[in-house]
C-alpha positions in Angstrom: 144.2 121.9 87.2 141.4 120.0 88.9 140.1 121.4 92.2 141.6 120.0 95.4 139.6 117.5 97.3 139.3 117.4 101.1 142.3 115.7 102.8 142.0 112.0 103.3 143.7 111.1 106.5 142.8 107.4 106.5 143.7 105.1 103.6 140.7 103.8 101.6 139.5 100.3 102.6 141.3 97.5 100.7 139.6 94.6 99.0 140.7 91.1 99.7 143.5 91.0 97.1 143.9 87.2 97.3 140.3 86.7 96.2 140.5 89.4 93.6 143.7 88.1 92.1 142.3 84.6 91.9 139.8 85.8 89.5 142.6 86.7 87.1 145.3 84.1 87.6 146.8 81.8 90.2 149.1 83.5 92.7 152.7 82.4 92.3 154.8 84.0 95.0 155.4 87.3 96.8 158.4 89.4 96.0 159.6 92.8 96.9 159.1 95.6 94.4 162.7 95.9 93.2 164.1 92.4 93.6 162.9 89.8 91.1 163.2 86.1 91.9 162.8 83.7 89.0 161.5 85.8 86.1 158.8 84.7 83.7 160.0 83.6 80.3 160.5 86.4 77.8 158.0 86.4 74.9 158.4 89.3 72.4 158.4 90.1 68.8 161.6 92.0 68.1 161.3 94.7 65.5 164.1 93.4 63.4 162.1 90.2 62.8 159.2 92.2 61.4 161.0 94.8 59.3 164.2 93.0 58.3 167.3 93.6 60.3 169.5 94.4 57.3 167.4 97.5 56.6 167.4 98.9 60.1 169.7 101.5 61.6 172.3 100.3 64.1 172.8 99.9 67.0 169.6 98.5 68.4 168.1 100.1 71.5 165.4 98.7 73.9 162.8 101.2 75.2 160.0 100.8 77.8 157.1 103.2 77.2 155.2 103.8 80.4 151.9 105.7 80.2 148.3 105.8 81.2 146.5 105.2 77.9 147.1 103.8 74.4 144.9 103.4 71.4 143.2 101.0 70.7 143.0 99.7 74.3 142.0 102.9 76.0 142.1 106.5 74.7 140.8 109.8 76.0 143.0 112.2 74.1 146.2 112.7 72.1 148.4 110.8 74.5 146.6 107.6 73.5 147.5 108.3 69.9 151.2 108.9 70.7 151.5 105.8 72.9 150.2 103.8 69.9 151.9 105.3 66.9 155.3 106.3 68.2 156.4 102.8 69.4 155.4 101.4 66.0 157.5 104.0 64.3 160.4 103.4 66.6 160.2 99.7 65.7 161.1 100.7 62.2 164.1 102.6 63.6 165.4 99.4 65.2 164.1 100.0 68.7 162.7 97.0 70.7 159.7 98.6 72.3 157.7 97.4 75.3 154.6 99.5 76.2 153.5 99.2 79.9 149.9 100.2 80.7 147.3 99.7 83.4 144.9 96.9 82.8 141.7 99.0 83.1 138.4 97.2 83.1 137.2 99.4 80.3 139.6 97.9 77.8 137.5 96.1 75.2 137.0 92.4 75.8 138.4 91.5 72.4 141.8 92.6 73.6 141.4 91.3 77.1 140.7 87.8 75.7 144.0 87.8 73.8 146.2 88.8 76.7 148.7 86.2 78.0 149.4 85.7 81.7 153.1 86.5 82.4 153.2 86.2 86.2 152.3 88.0 89.4 153.9 89.1 92.7 153.3 91.2 95.8 154.8 94.7 95.9 155.3 96.9 98.9 154.0 100.4 98.2 152.8 102.6 101.1 154.8 104.3 103.9 153.3 101.9 106.4 154.5 98.9 104.5 151.2 97.9 102.8 151.7 95.7 99.8 149.6 95.0 96.8 149.1 92.4 94.2 150.8 93.0 90.8 149.7 90.9 87.8 151.3 91.0 84.3 149.3 90.3 81.2 150.9 90.6 77.8 149.6 91.3 74.2 151.9 91.3 71.2 150.9 93.3 68.1 152.8 94.6 65.0 156.3 94.4 66.5 155.3 96.0 69.8 154.9 94.2 73.2 152.2 95.5 75.4 152.4 94.6 79.1 149.4 95.4 81.3 149.7 95.9 85.0 146.8 94.1 86.6 145.2 95.0 90.0 141.5 94.9 90.7 141.5 97.5 93.4 143.2 100.2 91.3 142.0 99.5 87.8 138.5 98.2 88.1 136.8 101.5 87.4 134.9 102.2 84.2 137.1 105.0 83.1 140.9 105.5 83.3 140.6 108.9 85.2 138.2 109.7 87.9 139.4 112.3 90.4 142.6 113.0 92.2 141.5 111.3 95.4 141.5 108.0 93.5 144.0 108.8 90.8 146.9 109.7 93.1 147.1 106.2 94.7 146.4 104.6 91.3 149.3 106.1 89.5 151.7 105.9 92.5 151.0 102.1 92.3 151.3 102.0 88.5 154.6 103.9 88.4 156.3 101.6 90.9 154.6 98.4 89.6 155.8 99.2 86.0 159.5 99.2 87.1 159.0 96.2 89.4 157.4 94.3 86.4 160.5 95.0 84.3 162.7 93.5 86.9 160.4 90.6 87.4 160.4 89.8 83.7 164.2 90.2 83.5 163.7 92.8 80.7 166.1 95.6 81.3 165.7 98.4 78.7 168.3 101.0 77.7 165.6 103.7 78.1 162.6 104.1 80.3 160.3 106.6 78.5 157.6 108.1 80.7 154.6 110.1 79.6 152.7 112.9 81.4 152.1 113.2 85.2 150.5 109.7 85.5 154.0 108.2 85.0 155.7 111.2 86.8 157.1 109.1 89.7 158.8 106.6 87.5 162.1 108.5 87.2 162.0 109.2 91.0 161.5 105.5 91.9 164.1 104.5 89.3 166.9 106.5 91.1 165.7 105.8 94.7 163.7 102.7 95.5 165.1 100.7 92.5 168.7 101.9 92.9 171.1 98.9 92.7 168.6 96.7 90.8 168.9 95.7 87.1 166.3 98.2 85.8 168.3 101.1 87.3 170.8 100.8 84.5 168.3 102.5 82.2 168.2 106.2 81.5 164.9 108.0 81.9 163.0 110.4 79.6 159.8 112.1 80.6 157.6 113.7 77.9 155.3 116.6 78.6 152.1 116.3 76.5 150.1 118.9 78.4 151.6 120.7 81.4 148.2 121.9 82.7 147.7 118.5 84.4 150.4 117.6 87.0 149.2 115.2 89.7 149.2 118.0 92.3 147.7 117.0 95.7 148.1 117.0 99.4 151.6 116.3 100.6 150.6 113.8 103.3 148.5 111.7 100.9 151.3 111.5 98.3 153.9 110.7 101.1 151.7 107.8 102.2 150.8 106.3 98.9 154.2 106.7 97.2 156.2 105.4 100.2 159.0 107.6 99.0 161.6 108.8 101.6 161.1 112.2 103.3 164.2 113.8 101.8 162.4 113.9 98.4 159.6 116.1 99.7 161.4 119.4 99.2 160.9 122.3 96.8 163.6 121.0 94.4 161.8 117.8 93.8 158.2 117.1 94.9 157.0 120.0 96.9 154.9 122.8 95.3 153.4 126.0 96.5 151.4 125.9 99.7 153.0 122.6 100.8 151.3 120.5 98.1 153.2 117.6 96.4 153.5 117.4 92.7 154.2 114.1 90.9 155.1 115.6 87.6 157.5 118.0 89.2 159.4 115.1 90.8 159.6 113.3 87.4 161.0 116.4 85.7 163.6 116.8 88.4 164.8 113.2 88.3 164.6 112.4 84.6 167.8 112.3 82.6 166.0 114.1 79.7 162.7 116.0 79.3 160.9 116.3 76.0 157.8 118.0 75.0 155.8 117.8 71.8 157.1 120.9 69.9 160.1 123.3 70.0 157.9 126.3 70.6 156.0 124.7 73.5 159.4 123.8 75.1 160.2 127.5 75.1 156.7 128.7 76.1 156.5 126.5 79.2 159.6 128.3 80.7 157.5 131.5 80.9 154.9 132.3 83.7 152.0 132.4 81.2 152.4 128.9 79.9 154.4 127.3 82.7 151.5 126.4 84.9 153.5 127.2 88.1 156.5 125.1 86.9 158.2 127.7 84.7 161.1 128.4 87.2 161.5 124.6 87.7 161.7 124.1 83.9 164.1 127.0 83.4 166.4 125.4 86.0 166.2 122.1 84.0 166.3 123.7 80.6 169.7 122.1 79.6 167.9 118.7 79.4 164.7 120.0 77.8 164.0 119.2 74.1 161.1 119.7 71.7 160.1 117.0 69.2 156.9 117.6 67.1 154.4 114.7 67.0 153.3 113.1 63.8 150.1 111.3 62.7 149.4 107.7 61.7 149.3 108.1 57.9 147.8 104.6 57.5 144.7 105.8 59.3 144.6 109.4 58.0 144.9 108.7 54.3 142.5 110.5 51.9 143.2 108.0 49.1 142.3 104.8 51.1 139.8 106.3 53.6 136.7 104.2 53.4 134.6 106.9 55.1 134.9 109.3 52.1 132.5 109.6 49.2 135.3 110.3 46.8 138.8 109.2 48.0 141.6 111.3 46.5 145.3 112.1 46.5 147.3 115.2 45.4 146.9 114.3 41.8 143.1 114.7 41.7 142.4 116.7 44.9 140.8 119.7 43.2 138.0 117.7 41.6 137.5 115.1 44.3 137.4 117.6 47.1 134.4 119.3 45.5 132.5 116.0 45.6 133.3 115.5 49.3 132.3 119.0 50.0 128.9 118.6 48.4 128.4 115.2 50.2 129.2 116.9 53.5 126.8 119.8 52.8 124.0 117.4 51.9 124.6 115.3 55.1 124.6 118.3 57.4 121.8 120.2 55.8 123.9 123.1 54.5 123.2 124.8 51.2 124.8 122.7 48.6 127.3 124.7 46.6 130.8 123.6 45.7 132.0 127.2 45.5 131.2 128.1 49.1 134.2 128.5 51.4 133.7 125.8 54.1 135.5 126.2 57.4 135.8 123.2 59.7 136.3 123.3 63.4 137.0 119.9 65.1 137.8 120.4 68.8 137.1 120.1 72.4 134.8 123.1 73.1 136.9 124.8 75.8 138.6 128.2 76.3 142.0 126.6 75.6 141.0 126.0 72.0 140.3 129.6 71.3 136.5 129.2 71.2 135.9 132.6 72.8 137.5 134.2 69.7 135.4 132.1 67.3 132.2 132.8 69.2 132.9 136.5 69.0 133.5 136.7 65.2 131.2 134.0 63.9 128.4 136.4 62.8 130.9 138.3 60.7 132.0 135.1 58.9 128.5 134.4 57.5 128.6 136.6 54.4 126.7 134.4 51.9 129.8 132.8 50.6 131.1 131.0 53.8 129.9 128.0 55.8 131.1 126.9 59.2 131.0 123.3 60.5 131.7 122.5 64.2 132.3 119.1 65.6 133.0 118.5 69.3 131.7 118.6 72.9 132.8 120.5 76.0 131.8 123.6 77.9 128.0 123.9 77.8 128.3 127.6 77.1 130.0 126.9 73.7 127.8 124.0 72.9 124.7 126.3 73.3 126.4 129.1 71.4 127.1 127.0 68.4 123.5 125.6 68.5 122.3 129.2 68.6 124.3 130.1 65.5 123.1 127.0 63.7 119.5 128.0 64.3 120.2 131.6 63.4 122.1 130.9 60.2 120.4 127.8 58.8 122.1 126.4 55.8 125.4 128.2 56.6 126.3 126.8 60.1 126.1 123.3 61.4 126.8 122.5 65.0 127.6 118.8 65.6 127.7 118.7 69.4 129.2 115.2 69.7 132.3 113.4 68.6 131.9 111.0 65.7 135.0 109.6 64.0 133.3 109.2 60.6 132.0 112.7 60.7 135.5 114.0 61.5 136.9 112.2 58.4 134.2 113.7 56.3 134.9 117.3 57.6 138.6 116.9 57.0 137.9 115.9 53.4 135.0 118.3 52.6 136.1 121.5 54.3 138.4 124.0 52.5 140.1 125.3 55.7 140.4 124.1 59.3 140.3 126.5 62.2 142.7 126.0 65.2 142.9 129.3 67.1 144.2 127.9 70.4 145.2 129.9 73.4 147.9 127.3 73.8 148.6 124.1 72.0 151.5 121.8 73.0 151.5 120.2 69.6 148.1 119.7 68.0 147.1 116.9 65.6 144.1 118.4 63.8 146.2 120.8 61.7 148.5 117.8 60.6 145.5 115.7 59.7 144.0 118.7 57.8 147.1 119.1 55.7 147.1 115.4 54.9 143.6 115.9 53.5 144.3 119.0 51.6 142.5 121.2 54.0 144.4 124.4 54.7 145.0 125.2 58.4 144.2 128.6 59.9 146.0 128.7 63.3 147.3 130.9 66.0 151.1 131.0 66.3 151.6 129.0 69.5 153.2 125.7 70.4 153.1 123.0 67.7 150.8 125.1 65.6 153.6 127.6 65.0 156.1 124.8 64.4 154.0 123.0 61.8 152.2 125.8 59.9 154.2 128.3 57.9 152.3 131.5 57.1 151.4 131.9 53.4 153.3 134.6 51.6 151.1 136.0 48.8 154.2 137.4 47.1 156.4 134.4 47.0 153.7 131.7 47.2 155.6 130.0 50.1 153.9 128.7 53.2 151.3 126.1 54.0 148.6 127.9 56.0 147.3 131.2 57.5 148.3 132.4 60.9 147.9 135.1 63.5 150.1 135.9 66.5 148.4 137.8 69.4 145.3 136.2 71.0 142.8 138.8 69.6 139.6 138.2 67.8 140.2 140.8 65.0 143.5 139.1 64.2 141.7 135.7 63.8 139.1 137.4 61.6 141.9 138.9 59.5 143.6 135.5 59.0 140.4 134.0 57.9 139.7 136.9 55.5 143.2 136.5 54.0 142.5 132.8 53.3 139.1 133.7 51.7 140.8 136.3 49.5 143.2 133.8 48.1 140.4 131.2 47.7 138.0 133.5 45.8 140.4 135.6 43.8 143.5 133.5 43.2 142.1 129.9 43.1 145.1 128.6 41.2 147.4 129.7 44.0 145.0 128.2 46.5 145.1 124.9 44.7 148.9 124.9 44.7 148.7 125.5 48.5 146.4 122.5 48.9 148.7 120.2 46.9 151.8 121.4 48.9 150.0 120.6 52.1 149.1 117.1 51.0 152.8 116.4 50.1 154.1 117.6 53.4 155.5 114.7 55.5 153.5 114.7 58.7 154.2 111.0 59.6 155.7 109.7 62.8 158.9 108.8 61.0 160.6 112.2 61.6 159.8 112.1 65.3 160.9 108.5 65.6 164.3 109.4 64.1 164.7 112.3 66.5 163.8 110.1 69.5 166.2 107.4 68.4 168.9 110.0 68.2 168.0 111.1 71.8 168.1 107.5 73.0 171.6 107.1 71.5 172.7 110.4 73.1 171.7 109.1 76.5 173.0 105.5 75.9 175.8 105.8 73.3 
């Protein structure tokens, strides 16, 4: 959790909203947050028109996704992937999906230029009655409607996240404006699906400030992507910027330890359903070790907590059509083609070129959460003349320097790519034999799913989504799709890697069967979309 900032007793100075709004679109009228006047005309591309209504499951459900980032407009992590891929998969499940996002200045101009003005209004926000301009810009793409909340004061920064002093007001505004925009557009979804702490106040506003308005007929779901980040800040500042009534600032809803206020905690309390991104993580976060201070709160709300594992976009992560690979392949020719990709990777990275080497890939943020302390401790023992290690990522300078040191010490066997490069990631997935994901905790994890899609065997710790997606290989029955270890201990990680190497070097036919099995595993978003659709129908029969 980010460190607290000093209290801010006076609100930040406000720009002249009239002048700022005029840069975007003409001002139409002022309305209260929850009460629309004449709505803008609805312009959408219903999923049925795209995919064929006769082939879609019934009944149809409408869903508003509310979150802080979405590929390709803005992405800093896995949330951006989910906000992009899950709505598209839901469209194939006969869900009419509208995604609501902030209109950050950092969104590429190619998308900004194609946005269509839908309207604007003034919205009351703060406890002293201050109101702010809300503009709505729309972009329709592949059966999904994207509505961007426009406000120069809150979203003119270069990056979506800065620090809590700025982010708390920003996402108070965004949470309330998203619901006000739905009323204004006269688009009343069956479900409001919120994501992470930045949309944490949406369920709270829905049942309080917006009670009695059309959007209040929706049921709310909030999804925990990573509980470590919660929107926790000084009580007085959240009271001011949210404008929420005093009775909500108690320990059952918004108050946290030491009198702080917690946006995520409020959303978890008021949502009709809570989901997180794997069944194991749903259980783990109800314990003190993983619960980040909210374990008791989550145990209380456990009857409405579900786990649904994420998927990946198989149109992007497809080894047969991937233009970044030297030798594209599928399960039919993976054995021969993977060797070509391995040799190309070795040549590119300055490793000793040998198709029989066991190449381990590690694609990760370089932080303690990802188990890098374990990797750092055992790496010298991995370099035995038959093994190579390829690292890709940035993060803690300690780990960046450690992997640089190992690269210099074990030239030809270790390569430290201290950067993030999308093309290099694709090449590692295709050229490595195994992918290492030894996380301390991992709500879901996507790298192990991508690795399987590319025939790269995952070696993971049994936590969160890693446990739910990687079944340990059984050398006697041949079942399983990877190698795992349970307790967070370096010798257990080393043992899991050695078990994988033993199968690779001594039972190559069994290894090749494991690779093909991984490639055939369904890791798409379709499974998750079906489960979410069932959840929507449960809330709105």
